[in-house]
C-alpha positions as CSV (number, residue, x, y, z in Angstrom):
1,M,-41.6,-31.4,-42.9
2,A,-41.6,-34.4,-40.9
3,F,-41.6,-34.5,-37.0
4,L,-40.9,-37.1,-34.2
5,L,-42.8,-36.2,-31.3
6,S,-45.5,-34.0,-29.8
7,V,-44.6,-31.2,-27.3
8,S,-46.5,-33.1,-24.5
9,A,-44.5,-36.5,-25.5
10,F,-41.2,-34.6,-25.8
11,S,-41.6,-32.7,-22.5
12,Q,-41.8,-36.1,-20.9
13,A,-39.1,-37.7,-22.8
14,R,-36.1,-38.4,-21.1
15,W,-32.9,-36.8,-22.0
16,N,-31.7,-38.8,-25.4
17,Q,-28.3,-39.8,-25.8
18,A,-28.8,-39.7,-29.5
19,Y,-30.0,-36.3,-29.5
20,Q,-26.7,-35.1,-27.4
21,Q,-24.3,-37.1,-29.8
22,Y,-25.9,-35.2,-32.9
23,V,-25.4,-31.9,-30.9
24,N,-21.8,-32.8,-29.9
25,Q,-21.1,-33.7,-33.4
26,Y,-22.8,-30.6,-35.4
27,K,-22.6,-27.7,-32.8
28,D,-19.5,-26.0,-34.3
29,I,-20.9,-26.1,-37.9
30,A,-24.1,-24.5,-36.4
31,I,-21.8,-21.9,-34.7
32,E,-19.7,-21.3,-37.8
33,Q,-23.1,-20.7,-39.7
34,M,-24.4,-18.4,-37.0
35,Q,-21.2,-16.2,-37.5
36,R,-21.9,-16.0,-41.2
37,Y,-25.5,-15.5,-41.5
38,R,-26.6,-14.7,-38.3
39,I,-28.9,-17.2,-37.4
40,P,-28.8,-18.5,-34.0
41,A,-26.9,-21.7,-33.7
42,S,-29.4,-23.2,-31.0
43,I,-32.1,-22.8,-33.7
44,T,-30.1,-24.3,-36.7
45,L,-29.3,-27.3,-34.0
46,A,-32.8,-27.7,-33.0
47,Q,-34.2,-27.7,-36.4
48,G,-31.5,-30.3,-37.3
49,L,-32.4,-32.6,-34.3
50,L,-36.2,-31.9,-34.9
51,E,-36.4,-32.7,-38.7
52,S,-33.6,-35.4,-39.1
53,G,-34.6,-37.2,-36.2
54,A,-30.9,-36.6,-34.6
55,G,-29.5,-37.7,-37.9
56,R,-31.6,-41.1,-38.2
57,S,-34.4,-40.3,-40.5
58,E,-34.3,-41.7,-43.9
59,L,-34.2,-38.4,-45.9
60,T,-31.2,-37.7,-43.8
61,R,-29.4,-41.1,-44.2
62,N,-30.0,-41.4,-47.7
63,S,-30.1,-38.0,-48.8
64,N,-27.8,-36.0,-46.1
65,N,-31.0,-33.5,-45.9
66,H,-31.1,-32.5,-42.1
67,F,-33.4,-29.9,-42.3
68,G,-36.5,-31.2,-44.7
69,I,-36.1,-28.8,-47.3
70,K,-38.0,-29.2,-50.4
71,C,-37.5,-28.8,-53.9
72,N,-38.8,-25.2,-54.3
73,N,-37.2,-22.1,-54.8
74,G,-35.3,-22.7,-58.2
75,W,-33.6,-25.9,-56.7
76,T,-31.5,-27.5,-59.7
77,G,-29.6,-30.1,-57.8
78,R,-30.4,-33.7,-57.2
79,R,-33.6,-34.6,-55.8
80,T,-35.7,-37.4,-54.1
81,Y,-39.4,-38.1,-53.3
82,H,-41.2,-39.0,-49.9
83,D,-44.7,-38.7,-48.6
84,D,-45.0,-35.5,-46.4
85,D,-47.4,-32.7,-46.9
86,Q,-48.7,-34.5,-50.3
87,R,-47.9,-37.7,-51.8
88,N,-44.4,-37.8,-53.5
89,D,-43.2,-34.6,-52.3
90,C,-39.7,-33.5,-53.6
91,F,-36.8,-33.1,-51.4
92,R,-33.1,-31.4,-52.0
93,V,-30.4,-34.2,-51.6
94,Y,-27.0,-33.2,-50.7
95,D,-23.4,-34.8,-50.7
96,N,-22.9,-34.6,-47.0
97,A,-24.4,-32.9,-44.2
98,F,-22.3,-29.7,-44.6
99,E,-23.8,-28.8,-47.5
100,S,-27.0,-29.4,-46.0
101,Y,-26.3,-27.2,-43.2
102,E,-25.1,-24.3,-45.6
103,D,-27.9,-24.3,-47.8
104,H,-30.5,-24.3,-44.8
105,S,-28.7,-21.2,-43.8
106,K,-28.9,-19.8,-47.4
107,F,-32.5,-21.1,-47.7
108,L,-33.5,-18.7,-44.8
109,A,-30.8,-15.9,-45.7
110,N,-32.3,-15.3,-49.3
111,N,-35.8,-15.9,-48.9
112,Q,-37.9,-12.9,-48.4
113,R,-40.6,-14.7,-46.0
114,Y,-38.0,-15.0,-43.3
115,R,-36.5,-11.5,-43.7
116,S,-37.6,-9.8,-40.4
117,L,-36.0,-12.9,-38.4
118,F,-32.8,-11.2,-39.3
119,N,-33.7,-8.0,-37.5
120,L,-33.8,-10.2,-34.1
121,K,-30.9,-10.8,-31.9
122,T,-29.1,-14.3,-32.3
123,T,-29.9,-14.8,-28.7
124,D,-33.6,-14.6,-29.1
125,Y,-34.2,-18.2,-29.7
126,R,-37.8,-18.0,-28.7
127,G,-38.5,-15.0,-31.2
128,W,-36.7,-17.0,-34.1
129,A,-38.8,-20.0,-33.3
130,K,-42.0,-18.4,-33.4
131,G,-41.2,-16.4,-36.5
132,L,-39.8,-19.4,-38.6
133,K,-43.7,-20.8,-37.8
134,A,-45.3,-17.6,-38.4
135,A,-43.5,-17.2,-41.6
136,G,-44.4,-20.9,-42.6
137,Y,-41.5,-22.9,-42.3
138,A,-43.4,-25.8,-41.1
139,T,-47.0,-26.9,-41.2
140,N,-47.2,-28.3,-37.4
141,P,-49.3,-25.8,-35.4
142,I,-46.7,-26.2,-32.3
143,Y,-43.5,-26.2,-34.5
144,A,-42.1,-23.0,-32.5
145,E,-43.0,-25.0,-29.0
146,K,-41.0,-28.1,-29.9
147,L,-38.1,-26.1,-31.1
148,I,-38.1,-24.1,-27.7
149,E,-38.6,-27.5,-25.9
150,I,-35.4,-28.9,-27.7
151,I,-33.2,-25.6,-27.1
152,Q,-34.1,-25.7,-23.3
153,L,-33.8,-29.6,-22.7
154,Y,-30.3,-29.6,-24.4
155,K,-29.1,-26.1,-23.1
156,L,-28.6,-25.2,-26.9
157,Y,-28.7,-21.3,-26.2
158,Q,-25.0,-21.7,-24.6
159,Y,-24.0,-21.8,-28.2
160,D,-25.5,-18.5,-29.1
161,T,-22.8,-16.5,-27.8
162,A,-19.7,-18.4,-29.0
163,K,-17.3,-16.0,-30.7
164,G,-14.2,-16.2,-32.9
165,Y,-11.5,-18.7,-33.7
166,D,-10.6,-18.5,-30.3
167,H,-13.5,-20.9,-29.3
168,F,-12.3,-23.6,-32.0
169,M,-8.8,-23.3,-31.1
170,A,-9.7,-24.0,-27.6
171,E,-11.8,-27.0,-28.7
172,R,-8.7,-28.5,-30.3
173,T,-6.7,-28.9,-27.1
174,K,-9.5,-31.2,-25.5
175,V,-8.9,-34.6,-24.9
176,P,-10.7,-36.8,-27.6
177,E,-13.5,-38.7,-27.1
178,T,-12.8,-42.2,-25.6
179,D,-16.3,-43.7,-26.3
180,A,-15.9,-45.7,-29.5
181,A,-19.6,-45.6,-30.1
182,A,-20.1,-42.1,-30.3
183,L,-20.0,-39.9,-33.0
184,H,-17.0,-37.7,-33.8
185,S,-17.4,-34.2,-32.9
186,I,-17.3,-32.0,-36.4
187,K,-15.2,-28.8,-35.3
188,I,-14.5,-26.0,-37.9
189,F,-11.2,-23.8,-38.4
190,N,-9.8,-21.9,-41.1
191,K,-13.1,-22.3,-43.2
192,N,-12.7,-26.1,-42.9
193,Y,-14.2,-29.0,-41.1
194,Y,-12.4,-31.3,-39.1
195,L,-12.4,-33.9,-36.4
196,I,-9.8,-35.4,-33.9
197,A,-9.0,-39.2,-34.4
198,R,-9.5,-41.6,-31.9
199,R,-7.8,-44.7,-31.1
200,G,-8.3,-47.4,-33.9
201,D,-9.9,-44.7,-36.3
202,T,-9.1,-45.2,-40.0
203,Y,-9.8,-43.2,-43.1
204,K,-12.4,-45.4,-44.0
205,S,-14.1,-45.8,-40.7
206,I,-14.4,-41.9,-40.5
207,G,-15.2,-41.6,-44.3
208,K,-18.3,-43.9,-43.5
209,E,-19.3,-41.8,-40.6
210,V,-19.3,-38.7,-42.1
211,G,-20.2,-39.7,-45.9
212,I,-17.3,-38.7,-47.6
213,S,-14.9,-41.0,-49.6
214,Y,-12.1,-42.3,-47.5
215,R,-9.7,-41.8,-50.4
216,K,-10.9,-37.9,-50.5
217,I,-10.2,-37.6,-46.7
218,A,-6.7,-38.9,-47.0
219,K,-6.0,-37.0,-50.2
220,Y,-7.2,-33.6,-48.1
221,N,-4.7,-34.6,-45.4
222,E,-1.9,-35.2,-47.7
223,R,-1.5,-38.8,-46.7
224,N,-2.1,-42.3,-48.1
225,R,-5.4,-43.7,-47.7
226,K,-3.9,-46.9,-46.0
227,D,-1.9,-44.7,-43.6
228,Q,-2.4,-45.4,-39.8
229,L,-4.1,-42.6,-37.7
230,K,-2.8,-42.0,-34.4
231,E,-5.0,-40.7,-31.4
232,G,-5.5,-36.8,-31.3
233,E,-4.6,-36.4,-35.0
234,V,-6.4,-33.4,-36.9
235,V,-8.3,-35.1,-39.5
236,W,-9.6,-32.4,-42.1
237,L,-12.8,-33.2,-44.3
238,K,-12.2,-30.6,-47.0
239,K,-9.1,-29.8,-48.9
240,K,-7.1,-27.6,-46.5
241,Q,-6.4,-23.5,-47.3
242,R,-3.4,-22.1,-48.6
243,K,-2.7,-20.0,-45.2
244,A,-4.1,-19.6,-41.8
245,P,-7.0,-17.5,-40.9
246,K,-6.6,-13.4,-41.0
247,D,-6.3,-13.5,-37.2
248,Y,-2.6,-15.1,-37.6
249,K,-1.3,-12.2,-39.8
250,G,1.9,-11.1,-38.2
251,R,2.0,-13.9,-35.6
252,L,4.5,-17.0,-35.6
253,H,4.3,-20.3,-34.6
254,Y,7.5,-21.1,-32.8
255,V,8.4,-24.9,-33.0
256,R,8.2,-27.4,-30.1
257,E,9.7,-30.7,-29.5
258,G,8.2,-33.3,-31.6
259,E,6.8,-31.1,-34.3
260,S,7.2,-31.2,-38.0
261,M,6.2,-29.2,-40.8
262,Y,3.5,-31.5,-41.5
263,S,2.2,-31.5,-37.9
264,I,2.3,-27.9,-38.1
265,A,0.5,-27.6,-41.4
266,Q,-2.2,-30.2,-40.1
267,L,-2.8,-28.0,-36.9
268,Y,-3.6,-24.9,-38.9
269,G,-5.3,-26.4,-41.9
270,I,-2.8,-25.3,-44.4
271,R,-1.2,-27.1,-47.2
272,L,2.1,-28.3,-46.5
273,K,3.8,-27.0,-49.7
274,N,2.0,-23.8,-49.0
275,L,3.8,-23.6,-45.5
276,Y,7.2,-24.1,-47.2
277,K,6.4,-21.3,-49.7
278,I,5.0,-18.8,-47.3
279,N,8.3,-19.3,-45.2
280,H,10.8,-19.3,-48.2
281,L,11.7,-22.8,-47.2
282,S,12.5,-25.8,-49.5
283,P,10.9,-29.1,-48.8
284,E,14.5,-30.5,-47.7
285,Y,14.8,-27.8,-44.8
286,Q,14.7,-29.5,-41.5
287,I,13.2,-27.4,-38.8
288,R,14.4,-27.0,-35.4
289,V,12.7,-26.4,-32.0
290,G,12.5,-22.7,-31.7
291,D,12.1,-21.9,-35.4
292,G,9.5,-19.3,-36.0
293,L,7.2,-20.0,-38.7
294,K,4.7,-17.5,-40.5
295,L,1.4,-19.0,-40.9
296,R,0.1,-16.4,-43.7
C-alpha cells in the first residue's frame, strides 16, 4: 500500500481542500457500503483518502483503484503493475470508483484475517484502524495512527451514524454546489449512484469527471447525449431501477406544479416506462397536479 504523509507531517498539515472535496464526493458511497457490509464509513473514507492521495495518485487516476488492493485472493480481473513493497507489484484495475469501493468492502468482508473486525461497532473507528493494521492490511507501522488522524481532522466519524433513505432524500433537497472547480458530490439512492447537475454541466463533462462514458450516462437517464442539462437536475450514473425502494411500498407521489412523468421517474431513480406500467397508464396520458402515483 502507498502512503502520503508521516503522522507528524500530517498532524502539522493544514486542512486540505482536495481531501475535503474527496470526502464530499464519496461520503454517500461510504455510508451505503457501511449499511450493507458494516464497515465504518469513516474507515472507508480514511483508507480511500490515504491510499489514493485524495484521488490523485497514479494508481487511482489510471486504474480507479482507491484502496491500493493488490491482485491476490484469486483476482481474475484486469491488472496493472507498480513498484510498492516489491518491484512490479500487481494491483487490481476497476472500470470506475464505484467498483473500487464495492471490491474494498468485499475484500474485507470475505477475508478471514479481517473477520474479527466485524464484531466491533461501526462507531469504533479506532478499533477498526488498529485491527486493520494488526491484520496486515498495510506494512506501514503507523498505519492505524494515520487513519485515526484523518478521521479526526476531517470529522469523518460523523458519517458512522448516518441511517437509511431519509438521509439520501434530505441530501437531494440541498442547493447544488456553485463552485465550478469542486467535484460533484456522488450520492446514493435506490441502489444507484447520482449527482446533481450544476450550471454549465454537460453529459460529457460529468462523464469525464466520474470516469464513465457520457453516452452511457445519457442512456441511463433516458436522454440524448447532446441534450442540455439544467441546474439542479438529477443525473443517474447507472441504469435506473424498475421501481422505488421498499420504503415506498404503499406510498404515493402527488404530482406538483411543473412536474412530469419523466421528472418524477428521475427523482426516484425509476425507468420511465416502468413508472407508466406501475400506474397502468399509457405513455399518452397527461398527468395533472394532484394525481397520486404509485412508485412500486
